[in-house]
N, C-alpha and C positions, 0 to 999 in steps of 0.2 A: 827625400822621403825618409831616408835612414836617419837624418839628423833630427827629425821631429820626435817629440817625446811620446812614448807609447804607454798606454794604460791597460792593465788587466781588466777583465769584466768586473771583477769584484771591486777594483778601485773606481771604475766608472760608476757602478751602482752606488758605491759609498758616497761618491761625489754628489749624485742625484739626491741621496738621502740627506746629506748636509745642507744642500740648497733648499730642499723642502722644509727642513726643520728651522732654518734661519729665515726663510722668506714667508712661510705660512705657519707661524707658531701658535696661532689662535684656534679656537673651536668655532664651527660654523653650523648654523641651522639650514638644512637643505630639504626641499620638497621633492619627493620621488614616489614612484610606484614600484611595488615589489613584484619582480618576475619570478623569484624563487626565495624560499625561506626554510631553512632546515637547522636542526640542532645536532651537535656532535660533541660528546664528552662534556656536556654542560655549556659549551659555547654556542652562539647563534651565528650562522653564516647567511648573508643575504645577497641577492643580486638585484641591483637597483636599475631602473629604466625610466626614461622620459620619452613620451611619444608626442608627435606633432598633433595638435588639437584638431586639425582638419582631416588629415589622412590617417591618423593613428600609426604612422610609421615611426619606429624608434629613431630618436635623434641623439640620444646619449645613454651610455651604459657604464656601470661601475660595480665593483665588489665592495662589500662592507662586512665588518665583523663586530660582534659584541662579546667581549670576554665574559667568562662565567661570573666573575666578581661583580660586574655591572648587570649582567643578564638576569641573575637571580633576584635582583631588586626591581628591574624595569619591567620584566614580563608580568609578574602578579599584578602590579599597579595598572599596567596597560589593559590587561584582560578584565580586571575588576571594574575599571572605568568605562571601557567600551563595550564589555560583554562579548568580545570577539577575540579570537586568536589571530596573530599575525599570519597572513596567508597571501599567496600569489594573487595579484590584481588589486590589492589594498593600497590606498594612498596613505603615505606616512610623512611626518615631519620629524627628521632626525637631527640630533646634535652630534657633529662628527669633527674629527681632526685627521689630517693626512698622515699616512705612514708608508714608508718605502723600505722594504727589507731587501738586503743584498741578494738573498737566495730566493725569496718568495714574491718579490715584486711589490707593486703598489696596491693599497686598499685603504678605504676609509674606516676609521675606528669609531664605533658608536659609543657615546657616553650618556645619551638620554633620548627618549622618544616622547613626543607630546601627544597624548591620547585625545585631547580636545580637537586637534586638527582632523584626526581620523574620524571622530564622532561627527564632525561637521560634514565630512565627505560622505559618510554612511547615511546621514540624515538626508543629504541632497540626493543620493542614489535612491533611497526609499521613496522620497517624494516624487522623483522622476518616474519610478515604476508605477506608483499609485496614479500619477497624472496620466500616464500612457494607458493604463487599464481603464480609467474612466473615459478617456477619449475613444477607446475601442468599444465602449459601451458594455463591457463585461464585468465591471467591478462588482455590481450587485446582482448578477444573474443567479447565483446560488441562493440568494435571499428570496428570490421569486418562486423557488421550488417548494413543494409541499411534502412533508414527511408522511408516508403512508400510515393509515390508522393502525394497522397491525404490522408494525415495523419489527420483524423478528429474524429476518435473514440478513446478516451483517457481513460485509467484506471488510477485512481488517488489514491495514498496511502498517507494519511494525517490524522491528527486529525480532527474529524467532526466539532469541535467547533473552530478550529484555524482560526484566521483572514486571514492568508495567503491563506487558501483554498478558502475562499469567494472571496478574491481579484483575485485569479487565474481564478475562474469560471466567475466572472464579466468581466474581461478583455477579455476572449474568447467570451463571449456573445455580448459585446459591441464593437467588433472590427470594425474599420472604413470601412472595405471592404464588410461587410455583409456575411462573411463566416459562415457556420453552423458547430459547433463542438458538439459532443456528449460525455459527461463525465459520468463516474460511479465511485463513491467513495468506496474504500475499507478501512474502518477505521483502524487506528493503533496508538499505543502509540509512540509519537515522542520525548519524553525526559524521562530521568530516566533509571532505571535498566531494564525495560521491553521492551526497543526499539528493541533489536535484534530479540527476538522470535516473537514479534508482527508484525514486518515488514516481517519476513520470512513467517508467517502464511498468511498475506495478499497476498504475491507473490504466494503462493501455491493455494490460492482461485482464483486468477486471472488466473493461469495456468489451473485450472479445468474448469473455464468458457470458456476460450479460446479454450480448447480441445473439449468441448461439443457443442459449437456454431460455430465451423469452422471459426477460425481466426476473432473473433469479434473485437479485439482491435488492433490498429495500433502501439501503444506505451504505455509505463507506465511512469507516472510522480510521483516521490517521492518528496513531498514538506513539508516544515516545516516553518511556519510563525514566524520569529523572534526567540526569546528565547536566553538564555545566552549561551556563548561559552562553559561554564562548563557543559552543557547538551549534548555535542557532542560525549561523549565517546561511546555511544551505536552504533555509526556508524563506529567504528574502530575495528570491530571484524572479525575474520576469517570466521566464519559460515555465517554471513550476506554477506560478500564480495564474497564468493563462490557461494551463491545462486544468487546474482545479476549477477556475471560474466557469469554464465551458463544459464541465462534466455534467452529464444529463441526469444524475441522481444526487440527492443531498449528501454532502460531505461534512462530517463532524471532526473537528481537530481537538486533540488533547496532547500538544507537543511541548508545552512550556510551563512556566510557573505563572502565578497570578499577575506579576508585573511585566512579564515578557510577552508582547503581542507581535507576532511576525506578520508579514504581508500575507502569508498563507492563511493565518487566522482571520485576517480582514476579509478575504474574498470567499471564505468557506460559508456553508449554510449556517453552522453554529460553531462557536469556539468555547471550549470548556478548559478548566485548568489542568486536569490530570486524566489519565486513563480510567481511573475509578470514577471520576466525575462523569465521564462519557457513558460508562455503564449505568451509573445512577440515573442519568437523563433518559436513557432508553427504557429502563425499568419503569420510571415515573411516567413516561409517555404512554406506555402500554397500560399502566394502572389507571391513568386518566381516561383512556378509551373504555376500559372495563367499567370504571365508575360512571361514565356517561351512559353506558348501556343500562347499568343497574338503576341509575337515576331516572332514565326514561321509562323503565319498567315500573318503578315505584310511582312515578307521576301518572302513568296511565291507570294503574290500579286505584290511586287516590282519586283521580278525576271520576273514574267509574263509580267508586264508592260514594263520592259526594253527590254525583248525579242520582244514584239510586236512593240515597238518603233524602234528597230534596223531593224526589218523586213520591217516596213513601210518606213523607210529611204531608204533601199535598193531598194524597189519597186519604190519609187519616183524617185531615180536616174536612174534606168533602164527605167522608163516611160518617163523621160525627154529626154533620148538619142534616144530611138527608140519607141516613143509613138504608132505609128501605128502598128508596128509588134507585140508588146506585150500587146496590150490593152485587148485581151481576157485572156491572162495569168494573167495579173494584177487583173482583175475582179475575176478570180478563186482563186488566192492567198489571196486576201482580204477576200473573203468568208470563205476560210479555216482558216485564222487567227481569224476571228470573232468566228468561231465554236470552235477553240482551246481555245480562251479566255473564252468562255461560259463554256466549259468543265472544265477548270481550276477553275473558280469561283464556279462551281457546286461542284467540288471535295473539295474545301476549305470549302464550306458551310456544306457538309456532314461530314467532319472531325470535324468541330465545333459542329454540332448537336450531333455527336457521343460522344464527350467529355462531352457535357452538359448532355446527357443521362446517362453517367457513374456517373456524380455527383449526378443526381437525384436518381439513383439506390442506391448509398451509403447512401443518406439521408433517403430513404424509407426502407432500409433493416432492420434496428433495430426495428422500430415499428411493422413490419409484424411478426418478430420472436416472439415478446412479445405477440401479439394477438393470434398467433397459440398456444403458450404454455397455454394461458388463456383458450382458447376454449377446448383444450385437458383436462385440469384440471376440467372444468365445466361438460364436457361430462362424465368423470369418476365419478364425484359426483352424477350425475343423475342416472347412472347405480347402484351405491351403494344404493341410495334411493329406486329404483325400487325393488332391492333384499330385502330390509328391509320391504317394503309394502307386497311383496309376502309372507314373513315369518309370517306376522300378519294375513293372510287370515283365517277366521273361518273354511272354508272348510277343511283346513289341520288338524285342531283339530278333526273334525267329522270323517275323514279317519283313525285317530289313535284310534277310539273307544270312544271318548268323545261325549256328547250330550249337546244340549242347550235347556233350557225350557223358553218358551215365554208366556207372558200374555198381551193381547192387543198389540202385536207386539214388546213388550219390554222384555228384558232378566230379568228373576226372580232371584234376588240375596238374598232375605230374605223371608222365608216361612210365616212369620207373615204378609206379605203384601197381602196374599191370604185369601179368606173366603169361606165358604161352598157354593157350587153351581157355583163357578167360573170355566170357561172352560180354560184349558191351552193346549199349543202345545209343544210337545217334538220332536226336530229335531235331527235325527241321520243320518248316512252316506247315507242310501238308502231309506229315506222317513220321514214322519211326523206322530207322534202318538198324537191323541187328547184325553184328559182326563178331567173328572169332579171331582172337589174337594168335598169329602164327609165329 
């Protein structure tokens, strides 16, 4: 054993490096799934994995790197082509060559990424999700819902700091018709890896509020103010699509640009381009309801006027032919027509007042619910304070066998505060004992 040649670790690693460089001098296209992807100092570091197709058990793993000189060219092209950022779970086709460093070990060095391969995998996944939703019979469930006529109470899912959320609220508030809308924000992450679970949590919170307050919301609006197309991947998941498709009230989405349609958009009640477009739709919907009411009112008045005009013409014709014989009939008919006209106008006015009352009820409903909840909470707090005060009552201590010693009406805490000749009182449960200090 002593006669065998010995190698240092560096020499051994250098030998491996030489073998790799001589035996594998070419670059190779490799298919893999990303289990991790991160950037540091401009470089991109990836963990590659291959899983068994049947069991999803990892059967191969490797590390890969893309140096900044290549990454600054590859990343923009990949994101522009696919509309997605590289992230864990994504299938990729990489062009790599092997590198073995004496100190840092083995890794694949990335020189190119084919975005068309990833596009094909993304399209396949989208089609698989759509197929599964259709097989479950939920793909068109939202389309079967009806938006309430007076859709004014809106649950909003958005990032609290997003400009699009502010634009949405401002457009509803400053609408040219003076309509009143009530919005409540349920904050959620609208880009990155946390989108799916964050939006699902917001939907569950809305459902809980809706159930406890008896149909508080008329619809849900999911909005995302701007942002890169590459941040849209979180809206193309099966779990989120199933939650939206099965939601019991209409959901309007305004999360992308005109050319970007996510699976979430497909299963929602209505998809619009932007948050302001969502606000414009709600305003226009309420305007159409108001216009319909006004149109019905005008049609009723017009029909009444036409009827009256026709009856007056008939009466005039009859009166011209036989004025003497039907003068009494004419007078009675005119009086009857006047009464009918008054009744019709009264009915129209009552209908209009009833609709206005409904609108006022909707406007007042939310504040009253909030006041009732606040009063109940304050009443409960007063009851708790009353119980606490009762527990501190000195009489309770006396009943338990304790006593209180007083000097000049104040409790004695230190015997050194008393002197000879002082008169003290000792209070017990059933009386007072007076004593003189000796």
